[in-house]
C-alpha positions, 0 to 999 in steps of 0.5 A: 500500500502506498500513501499519497503525499498530496492528500494522505490517502492510503491506496489499496490498489498497486497503481501509480496514481492516487485512488482519491486525488489522482496525484502520482504516488511516490516510488512510481516507475513511470519516468526513466523506464523504456516505453516497452518496460513501462507498458508491460504491466499496464497493458497486462492490467488493461487486459485483465480489467477488460476481461472482467468488464466484458463479463459484466457488461457488453458495450453499445455500438457507439460506446468506447471503453478507455483504460487509462494507465494502471487504473482497472476501471475503464472510462466508458464514453460515447463516440458519435462524431469526434472525441478530443483526448487531452487536458480540458481548458475552460472556455475551449470550444472543442467538444466533446472532451475526455479530460485526462487531467485526473489521470495524471495528464499534466506530469505525463506530458499530454497536450491540451488538445492531444489526439482525437478518436473519430467515428467514420463510416468504416469504424473508428480512427485515431488522429494526433492533433499536433501534440507536443510529445506525440501519439503512438498506436501499438508502439508505432508513432503517428504522424500529426493530423493523419487519421489511422484505423483504430481496432478494438484492443489497441494500445495508445500512448499519448506522450507518457500516458498509456491507454487501451481502447475497446469498443463494441464487437459488432464494429470489430466484426464489420471491419474483419478484425 
């Protein structure tokens, strides 16, 4: 168990971010490791969490489950048109947002408008929106503003934040993945 230096909460889960205030916990190994070393336990945790979540609830056609870092519970959002990933800035006209500040976006280097998940007639795609610290899809760096097909179970890295994206199996079956 780790105690948060910011709020003093005794964290039960073995994660890098406080369960109460989302601050980075002391002794986390997110900085100074290689992307592959950093990703392994996070991606394994996402896989376990997805199996648990899938057993409890099937996602609707427009729902996307976003697993962030070492958090086991996904963020379930509807992606009807476009979903902006980053740090929500008050007064920004870009909506809808998935604000990742509570998950450590600032120290992990996410841009305010980092990337977008966009729904098209063919399925979902990911687009880096000219972020400062880059976006990777399954360990491949994305070119800014170039849409790339997103398959269910894909692993994203936004700067130094790891995400796993899962969505309804009907979309996967339609696209043959």
